[in-house]
DRENTI-728228 format. One record per residue (C-alpha): x, z, y. Coordinates in Angstrom, 1 decimal. Each point is the difference from the previous one (the first is absolute). Layout:
BEGIN
> c1; c3; c2
> X; Z; Y
...
//
This chain:
BEGIN
> c1; c3; c2
> 39.5; 33.9; 18.4
> 0.9; -3.5; 1.1
> 0.2; -1.2; -3.6
> -3.4; 1.5; -0.7
> -1.6; -1.7; 3.0
> 1.6; -3.4; -1.0
> -1.4; 0.5; -3.6
> -3.5; 0.9; 1.3
> 0.0; -2.9; 2.5
> 1.0; -2.4; -2.8
> -2.8; 1.3; -2.2
> -2.6; -0.3; 2.7
> 1.1; -3.5; 0.8
> -0.2; -1.0; -3.7
> -3.5; 1.5; -0.3
> -1.2; -1.7; 3.1
> 1.1; -3.4; -1.4
> -2.2; 0.4; -3.1
> -3.4; -1.6; 0.0
> -3.0; 2.3; 0.6
> -2.1; 0.1; -3.1
> -3.8; -0.2; 0.5
> -2.0; 3.0; -1.3
> -1.3; -0.9; -3.5
> -3.8; -0.1; -0.3
> -1.8; 2.8; -1.9
> 0.0; -1.0; -3.7
> -3.4; -0.8; -1.5
> -1.9; 0.1; 3.3
> -1.4; -2.9; 2.0
> 0.4; 0.2; 3.8
> -0.9; -2.3; 2.8
> 3.0; -0.8; 2.2
> -1.3; -2.7; 2.4
> -3.3; -1.2; 1.4
> 0.1; -3.8; 0.0
> -3.4; -0.3; 1.7
> 1.1; -2.0; 3.1
> -0.2; -3.7; 1.0
> 3.6; -0.7; -1.1
> 0.1; 1.7; -3.4
> -3.5; 0.4; -1.3
> -0.8; -0.4; -3.8
> 3.5; 0.0; -1.5
> 0.1; -1.6; -3.4
> 3.7; -0.5; -0.8
> 2.8; 2.5; 0.4
> 3.8; -0.2; -0.6
> 3.0; 2.0; 1.0
> 3.6; -0.6; 1.1
> 2.8; 2.0; -1.6
> 0.5; 1.8; 3.3
> -3.6; 1.4; -0.2
> -2.1; -2.2; 2.2
> -3.5; -0.9; -1.3
> -1.5; -3.4; 0.7
> -3.8; -0.2; -0.3
> -1.8; -3.3; 0.2
> -3.7; -0.7; 0.0
> -3.1; -1.6; 1.5
> 1.4; 0.1; 3.6
> 2.5; -2.7; -0.9
> 2.9; 2.3; 1.1
> 2.6; 2.1; -1.8
> 0.1; 3.5; 1.4
> 3.2; 2.0; -0.4
> -0.1; 3.8; -0.6
> 2.4; 2.7; -0.7
> -0.3; 2.0; -3.2
> -1.7; 2.7; 2.1
> -2.7; -2.5; 1.1
> 1.2; -0.7; 3.6
> -0.9; -3.6; 1.0
> 3.2; -1.5; 1.5
> -0.7; -3.7; 0.2
> -2.5; -2.9; -0.6
> 1.2; -3.3; -1.3
> -2.5; -2.8; 0.8
> -0.2; -2.5; -2.9
> -3.3; -2.0; -0.1
> -2.9; 1.2; 2.1
> -3.2; 0.6; -1.9
> 1.6; -0.8; -3.4
> -0.2; 2.4; -2.9
> 3.5; 1.1; -0.9
> -0.1; 1.5; -3.5
> 3.0; 0.8; -2.2
> 3.5; 0.5; 1.4
> 3.5; 0.3; -1.4
> 3.1; 1.1; 2.0
> 3.2; -1.5; -1.3
> 3.2; 1.1; 1.9
> 1.9; -2.9; 1.7
> -3.0; -2.3; -0.7
> -3.0; 1.4; 1.8
> -3.6; 1.0; -0.7
> -1.9; -2.3; -2.4
> -3.7; -0.1; 0.9
> -3.1; -1.4; -1.7
> -1.8; -1.6; 3.0
> -3.7; -0.9; -0.4
> -1.9; -2.2; 2.4
> -3.0; 1.4; 1.9
> -3.0; 0.3; -2.4
> 2.4; -0.4; -3.0
> -0.1; -3.8; 0.1
> 3.4; -0.3; -1.4
> 3.4; 1.5; 0.5
> 3.8; -0.2; -0.1
> 3.1; 2.1; -0.7
> 2.2; 0.6; 3.0
> 3.1; 2.0; 0.9
> 0.2; 2.0; 3.2
> 3.2; 1.1; 1.7
> -0.4; 3.7; 0.6
> 2.1; -0.1; 3.1
> -1.0; -3.2; 1.8
> -3.4; -0.4; -1.5
> 0.7; -3.7; -0.9
> -2.2; -1.4; -2.7
> 1.2; -2.4; -2.7
> -2.6; -1.8; -2.2
> 1.1; -0.1; -3.7
> -3.1; -1.2; -1.9
> -3.6; -1.1; 0.8
> -3.1; -1.0; -1.9
> -1.0; 3.4; -1.4
> -3.6; 1.0; -0.5
> 0.6; 3.7; 0.9
> 3.7; 1.1; -0.2
> 0.0; 3.7; -0.5
> 3.0; 1.9; -1.4
> 3.7; -0.8; -0.4
> 2.7; 1.0; -2.5
> 3.6; -1.2; -0.3
> 2.3; -0.4; -3.0
> 3.7; 0.6; -0.2
> 0.7; -3.7; 0.9
> -2.0; 0.3; 3.2
> -3.0; -2.1; -1.2
> -3.2; 1.3; 1.5
> -3.2; 0.4; -2.0
> -3.2; -0.2; 1.9
> -3.5; 0.8; -1.3
> -2.9; -2.2; 1.0
> -3.1; 2.0; -0.2
> -2.5; -2.9; 0.2
> 1.9; -2.4; -2.3
> 0.7; 2.7; -2.6
> 3.6; -1.0; -0.2
> 3.6; 1.1; 0.7
> 2.2; -2.5; 1.9
> 3.8; 0.0; 0.2
> 1.7; -0.8; 3.4
> 3.6; -0.4; 0.9
> 1.2; 2.2; 2.9
> 1.4; -3.3; 1.4
> -3.5; -1.5; 0.2
> -1.0; -3.3; -1.4
> -3.5; 1.0; -1.1
> -1.5; 1.8; -2.9
> 0.1; -0.6; -3.8
> -2.7; 1.2; -2.4
> 1.5; 2.7; -2.1
> -3.0; 1.4; -1.9
> -3.8; -0.7; 0.0
> -2.3; 1.7; -2.4
> -3.7; 1.1; -0.2
> 1.3; 3.6; 0.0
> 1.3; -0.6; 3.5
> -3.2; -1.5; 1.4
> -2.6; 1.8; 2.0
> -3.0; 1.0; -2.0
> -2.6; 1.8; 2.1
> 0.1; 2.1; 3.1
> 2.3; 0.2; 1.9
> 0.9; -3.7; -0.5
> 3.7; 0.7; -0.2
> 1.9; -0.6; -3.2
> 3.8; 0.2; -0.2
> 1.1; 2.4; 2.6
> 2.8; 2.6; 0.0
> 3.2; -1.1; -1.9
> 3.1; 1.9; -1.1
> 2.8; -0.6; -2.5
> 1.0; 2.7; -2.4
> 3.6; 1.3; 0.3
> 1.4; -2.5; -2.5
> -2.0; -2.8; 1.5
> -1.2; -1.0; -3.4
> -3.6; 0.3; 1.0
> -1.9; -0.7; 3.2
> -3.0; 2.4; 0.5
> -3.1; -1.3; 1.9
> -3.0; 1.9; 1.2
> -3.4; -1.8; -0.3
> -2.2; 1.6; 2.6
> -3.3; -1.4; -1.2
> 0.5; 1.0; -3.7
> 1.7; 3.4; 0.7
> 2.9; -0.9; -2.3
> 3.8; -0.1; 0.1
> 1.3; -3.0; -1.9
> 3.5; -0.6; -1.3
> 1.7; -3.4; -0.2
> 3.2; -0.5; -2.1
> 2.9; -1.6; 1.8
> 1.9; -2.4; -2.3
> 3.8; -0.2; 0.0
> -0.2; -3.1; 2.1
> -2.2; 1.7; 2.6
> -3.2; -1.8; -1.0
> -3.2; 1.9; -0.6
> -0.8; 1.1; -3.6
> -3.0; 1.6; -1.5
> -2.4; 2.1; 2.1
> -1.7; 3.2; -1.3
> -2.1; 2.9; 1.3
> 2.2; 2.9; 0.7
> -2.7; 2.4; 1.3
> -3.8; -0.5; 0.2
> -1.9; 2.3; 2.4
> -3.1; -0.2; -2.2
> 1.9; 1.6; -2.8
> 1.7; 2.6; 2.1
> -3.1; 1.8; 1.3
> -2.2; 0.1; 3.1
> 1.6; -1.3; 3.2
> 3.2; -1.0; -1.8
> 1.7; -3.0; 1.6
> -3.1; -0.6; 2.1
> 1.0; -2.8; 2.3
> 3.6; -0.1; -1.2
> 2.0; -1.4; 2.9
> 3.7; 0.5; 0.9
> 2.4; 1.4; -2.6
> 3.5; 1.5; -0.1
> 2.2; 1.4; -2.8
> 2.1; 3.2; 0.3
> 3.4; 0.4; -1.7
> -1.6; 1.7; -3.0
> -2.2; -3.1; -0.7
> -3.2; 1.5; 1.3
> -2.3; -2.4; 1.8
> -1.7; 1.1; 3.2
> -3.2; -1.9; 0.6
> -2.1; -0.2; 3.2
> -3.6; 0.3; -1.3
> -1.7; -1.2; 3.1
> -3.6; 0.6; -1.1
> 0.8; 3.5; -1.3
> 1.9; 0.9; 3.1
> 2.8; 1.3; -2.2
> 3.6; -0.5; -1.0
> 0.0; -0.1; -3.8
> 3.1; 0.3; -2.2
> 0.5; -1.7; -3.3
> 2.7; 1.1; -2.5
> 2.3; -2.6; -1.6
> -2.5; -0.2; -2.8
> -2.9; -0.7; 2.2
> -1.6; 3.5; 0.0
> -1.6; 1.3; 3.1
> 2.1; 3.1; 0.8
> -0.8; 0.9; 3.7
> -2.5; -0.7; 2.7
> 0.4; 0.8; 3.7
> -2.3; -0.2; 3.0
> -2.7; 2.5; -0.9
> 2.0; 3.0; -0.9
> 0.1; 3.3; 2.0
> 2.2; -0.6; 3.1
> -0.2; -3.8; -0.1
> -1.0; -1.9; 3.1
> -2.5; -2.6; -1.0
> 1.1; -3.6; -0.7
> -2.0; -2.9; 1.4
> 0.3; -3.1; -2.2
> 3.6; 0.4; -0.9
> 1.4; -3.5; -0.4
> 3.8; 0.1; -0.3
> 2.7; 2.6; -0.8
> 3.7; 0.1; 0.7
> 2.6; 2.6; -1.1
> 2.6; 1.4; 2.3
> 2.0; 2.8; -1.5
> -2.5; 2.6; -1.2
> -2.9; -1.4; 1.9
> -2.6; -2.6; -0.9
> -1.3; -1.5; 3.2
> -3.4; -1.6; -0.1
> -1.8; -2.5; 2.2
> -3.7; 0.8; 0.2
> -2.0; -3.2; 0.7
> -3.2; 1.8; 0.9
> -1.9; -3.2; -0.9
> -3.4; 1.7; 0.5
> 0.6; 0.3; 3.7
> 1.8; -3.3; 0.6
> 0.9; -1.3; 2.6
> 0.9; 3.6; 1.0
> 1.4; 3.0; -1.8
> 3.0; 0.5; -2.3
> 2.8; 2.4; -0.3
> 3.3; 0.7; -1.8
> 0.3; 2.8; -2.5
> 2.8; 1.5; -2.0
> 0.0; 1.7; -3.5
> 3.0; 2.1; -1.0
> 1.2; -1.1; -3.4
> 2.4; 1.6; -2.6
> 2.1; -3.2; -0.5
> 1.1; -2.8; 2.3
> -1.1; -3.6; -0.4
> 1.7; -2.4; -2.4
> 2.7; -2.2; 1.5
> -1.4; -3.2; 1.3
> -3.4; 1.6; 1.0
> 0.5; -0.9; 3.6
//
């Protein structure tokens, strides 16, 4: 009996030492997990996640609001009052990179925020409208500038920005007046994909062997894919299968493109979906795609965090 009790006790001790796994979201269904309509967290535009499963949502409040995967708000990190914080990128041991826009979008900068202390480090200034951030395997950051129609490269050590790619395909052309927006590398980092919000397109830029930008082409054109396709293409993220998840903010949908650029799924208006409200940025964590809803039509109020259960996790480097 004593041996049996010792074995049972050891098993229970081992089990209690294991991390508690969060329940996985229902696959193929959009659900609201957090109401961000408060003075500290309203109108979230950017979202990123830590490996441990904390969500960091930034927006028009000038704060970063921290949530659990279940949607509980656990902390507010003040960054820059009344600024528009857009894209975010969490990098372990480095911090949260944030595209920080001045009030009224009169210029912007790239900053890094310490998720523990809240300390802010300025890395680059002089942007027109810094929007989204991607990172290559060397640690270089790639920042879209929606007004300039350009992608800039920034070292994580600071020192300012360097023009990486400018092209008419990246420029704003119509309404809304935002050109280059969401950015994401494919799994091999041989191409950088860029959403142009004003033209409803996903563009693809070749990455040369030396890291410089090569040719740019149209990967997917909403006008050719059908009504509402890529309408207001905003934040983008790849899954491990090479499918590209796109926040279509004007369509209030998450739309999925295959590796060949075909539109293979749409979420947000299906039976059982909670409605999206100007979905701006997505981030994968395990089998969930977490979405910042900017709710631009009701700014400076409104906003929420949603989750979509997905069949495959995000590609490495998507944080």
